[in-house]
N, C-alpha and C positions, 0 to 999 in steps of 0.2 A: 215716569220711566216704565213701560213695560218691561216685565222681566219672566221670561217663559223657563219655569224650572222642570225636567224631567225627574219623574220618581215622588211616589208617596208614600213611602216608607217612614224614615226617620229625618234624613238630612234634608227633604225637600220641604215639611210642612214646618221645620224649624225655620229653616231658611226664608220662605213662606212669611210666617207670623212676624220676623227681623224685619225685613223690608217693608212690611205694610205699617210697621210702629214707626220706620224710619220715611213712609209715604208715598214708597213705589206700590207701583201697582203689580201684583203675582197671579200668574197662572199656573196652577199645577198641571200636567198631565201623566196620567199613569194608564200604564198597557192593561193591569187588570180591571176586572169591568166593577170592582168595589174595594173597600179595605179588606187589604189579605187578612185573613185568618191565621189561627195556627201559629207556628213558628217558636224558636225556643227563647229560652227567657234570657234578658240581657242586662245588664248592672252598669251600675255607676258608683263609683268608688272614688271622688276627690271635692274639696271643695269647688275646685275649677266647674267642674259638672253639675254639684249640686247649686252651685251660684246661677248657673246661666238656667237651669230649672227652673229656680225661683223667682230670678226675673221676669221667665216667660209664663208665672201665677200657675206652674201644673203640678208644683214640685208634691203639694199635697193631695191632689189628685192621683199623683201616683204610690203616694204611700197607702191612699186607700185600697190601691189592688196590687202594692206589692207582695212577692211570692214568700217571702220571708226567707229563701235561699234555702237549701236543703241538706243536711249533714251527709259526709260521706260514707261509705264504710268500703274498703278494698277487699274482696275475700278469694279465699281459694276455691278450686273446684267445688268441694263439698258446702261451698259455704260458711266457713268461719273466717271471721275477720281476720286481716292480717295490719291493717291501720285504719285507722278512722282521721276523720276532716271534718273542722267545724262548718257551720253555713256560709260563716263570712267568707270562706277563701273561696268559696267561687260566687258569693253572691254578692260582693260590694258593701255599699252603703246602702243602697235601695236594687232589688231588682224586681222586675217586673217581664211578664209575656211580652215578647215583640208586637204582638196585634195589639195589645191593652196599648203599650206605647204610642203606636199609629193611630190609634182610635181617640186620645187622650189630643194629642198633636192637633189631630182632622178637626175637633169640638174646638179648639181654641182658635182654628184657622179660617171655616169654611165661611163664616161672615163677612171677611177681608179679604177673601181669595175665592180667585175660579179654578173648579176643578175639573178637568175633563177626565173623567174615567173610561176606560175600554179603548183608547185611541193611545196611538205612538205616535212620533217625529220620524218621518220618512225622507225629509232631505234638510238640509242646510245651507244657506246661502247667504254670506256676508256679502253688503253694501257698506259705502259711505255711510250712511244714516242707521245700519239696523241690519236685523237678521229676517231673511226673509224663510219662511218654515213651510214646510208642508207635512200634514198628518196621514194617518191610515184612514180617518173618517172624516176628521171635521175640516172644512175649508181652509185652505192656504192663507196665512195671517203674516204679519210682519213685528218682531217686536225687537225692543233696546238693544235687548241682553238677552242670552240665551242659559244655563246652567245646569251641568249634567249632574244631577244627585242623584242618579240611579242604581245606583252598586255597582259591585266587581265586574257583569258582567254590562256594563255601561252602553248604550245605544248611544248618547251622545259622544262619550268617547271615541267609539267605532267612525262616527260619523265626520269628525271632527278634528279627532288625531291621529286615527289608523286604527288598523285589526288589533284585537285585544291582545296575541298573540306579543307584540310589541311592549307591550307593558307590564304581563300578568307572570310570576312565577310561580312553578309547582315546587311544592316544599315537601311532596313524596310523600303526603298522606291525603286521606277522605274521611270525611266526615258524614254521618245520618241521622237522622233522628226520623221517630214517627209515635202514634199516639201506642197504646196497651189495653187492654180491655179493661174493664173495668173489675176490680179487685186481684190484679195481677201484682198490685203492690199494698203489704198489710198496713205500713207506715210511712212517715216522711223521710225514712232514710232513703238516700239513691246507695244504691249496692252496684258494684263494679266488679268485673272479672277479666282477665287478663292473658291472654295467650301470647307468647311472642309475635308482633305484626300484627296484634288485633286485639280490642277491646269494645267488650260490651256492658251497658248500663243501663237502670229501671230505678226509675223513682218517680217522683209526683210535683207538677212546677202548679202551683195555683190547685189542688184536687185532683190533679187529672193525670194520669198514670202515663209516663212516657218511656219511651226506650232511645239511647243514642248509641254510637258505635262509631268508631276509629280503627283503622287499617291502615297498614303501609300498602304503598302502592305506587309505581311510576305511574304516567299521564294515560288514563282510561276514556277511549273512543267511546260517546252515547249522546244523546241527543237530550237535553235538558227537560224537554217538553215530552220525551218519554218513559214515562210510571214504569213501566211492564219491564224494559228493560233497566232501570235501575234496579229495580226491586230482584231482578235475575243476577247481576251482578253480587247483590249483598248475600243473596240466600247461597252463592255459589263460594265466596267469598269466606263464610261463617259456615258452612258443611263441615262436620266431626266437630264443632267447638265443644267444649265441656260446657259444665256448670247447668244454665237455664238458657242456654243460647239459641235450641231447636227452639224451643217455646215463644223466646221473643220475637225471632227471626220469623217463624209463624205467624205473627200475629200481622204481618205485613201485607197477607193473604185479603183479608179483609178491610184494609183500608186505603182510600184515594188521598192521601194525605204524608205524606215524606218531604223530609228537607236530604238533599243529597245533594253533595260538592266536594271539591279540593278545598283541603287548606291550602291558599295559596298569598300572594302578594301582590300589591300592585303599587307599582311607581312610577310614578309622570313626569318627566324631566321640571316640566313647565307646565302649570295647571291651567292655564287661560291662551287662548289663540285669540286675536282681533276683541271680540264684541262676546264669547263661549268661553266660558268657566267651568269648572269641575269643583266639585264638592264631596264630602262624605267618602264613602269605598269608592266612589268612580274617581277619586284623586290618590288617595292613600289606604284601598282596605287592605286588612289581614281577616280570613275568614274568621280566626277564632283565635282569643287571646291578644290581641293586639287592642283592645279597649277602642274598638273603633264606634261605638254606638255614644259613647262619650265624647271621643275627637267629635263626632258629626256634628251634634248639639253646640260644642265649642266652637268650630270651624264655621257653622251657620249665623253664629251672633258675629263672629269677626269678620266675617265677607260681608254681610248688608252693614256694620257697621262703617268699615273701609267704604263703602259704596256711599253710603250716607256722608261721611267727612270728606270724602272727593265731591261732592256735589255732581254725583253721576260720571264722573270722569272714571270708566270702566278702564283703563290705562294705569291711570294714580291708582287704582282702588284695587285691582286684583293683583298687581304686584307689591302692594301693602299689606293684602290679605296673604298671599304666601309668604311672605317674608316674617309677618308675626307669628305664624301656625304651621311653619315646614319642620320646623326643628320638632318642636312638641308633636306632632304627628308620626314625624318618624322614628322620637324614640318609645310611643308609645307602639308602633308595628313591632317593634324589638320582641315584645311578649311572645309573638306569633309564631316566631320563630324556632322557639322551643316547645311548644305546646302540643305537637303531634308528635315528638319524641318523648315527652312526658306521657300524652293520655296513653301511646302506644308502642311502649319500646320496641325496636325489631326483633333484638335477641335476647335470648335467655339471660345472656350477663347483664343486658342492661337493664332487664325487668327486675332482676335481683340488685343492681344498683338504684334504680329508682326505689324501690321497695325499702332499700334500708337507709337510703336519706329521709325516707317520708316517715319513718319508723323516730326519727329524732325529732325531740319536742318543738328544738327553736326553729327547723328547717322550715316548715309550713307556716309560722308567724314572719320569717324573712323574707320568702317567698312574697306573700302579701304586700308586706313594706314595700318590696322595692316596687309593685305594681304603684300602691299610692303614690308613690314618689314620682313615679313617671308619669303621673295624672294629674298631678296638680302642680308641674313644672311651667306653668306659663301666667302670667300677669293680664288680668284682662282690663281691657280700657273701660270707661261710661260711654264713649261716642254720642257725647251731649244728653241720655237719659239719666245717668247714675252719675 
């Protein structure tokens, strides 16, 4: 069976790998002209995550490029430390740059999968025997199945399921990340400064200085492709902030690399319609704190396995995939509900409460353990391979 996958970040290549292992013929279409560089660090934090990576044969490769995580220090306007966090609090069992993860997964799949870079799907028409697909650049083709693994702002979900606003919930915060000039950070410690409703941090990921910011806001109207408009929003939001905010926001002027998005959650009542299904963030995304990367690789393993177990019967397989994964994915998403309020408490009172909790030696360890338990709460089938 020929399966078209939209998206070459994490869920897409992971699904392509497992489909090929089970004898399917995957094709991945990606709107970017090549693998995306940059991107913030992502982590894996349970036996379920590590088991799938190990079965893919990529765990050692990822450990070789692991960032090691960064210890954190939350500071006041003078730079004096309020409380500290160990590297494993944010880094999990293994942390890597998203771009390194995508490169490793692409390397594992490029020999068994067709990649169409610099292209995108423009229409999907289901027939009794397949899905007729038109592309922005390539000639029209017909596939047995189509999977949208193209992120929170999924093109496949929009085309086959309806407008994004039907499935996306804004959680009241925005996050941003951009590179900082060399020499901005003297050590591996990520230092974070808060004022009510806004936060800014600077640290290193794999030796590269980076700025991370989060702030409270209602829904903002901006073009996700308009870099200048996004920079203006950030500059306006952080004007007058203390500590090193002016210096760090000033670094935006000289960079063409910026990640900027709302903290939001995707809820799709049913992850498939006919021969078209959703995977990863397109189905169950949470911008930050929802362990979306780990859930994406676990979900890819399950989706391909259920298609193989059902002998390619998509109706049976898609239902089984959702039954196996939905509760796990939904539970993991819950972590994203509190991420914004932790990063950027909206009021002085809430900020003081956050700091007081984090000064307790037991609280950070408890938070890490809750996240680990959420990420481990699934039993992986062997699907005839294990």
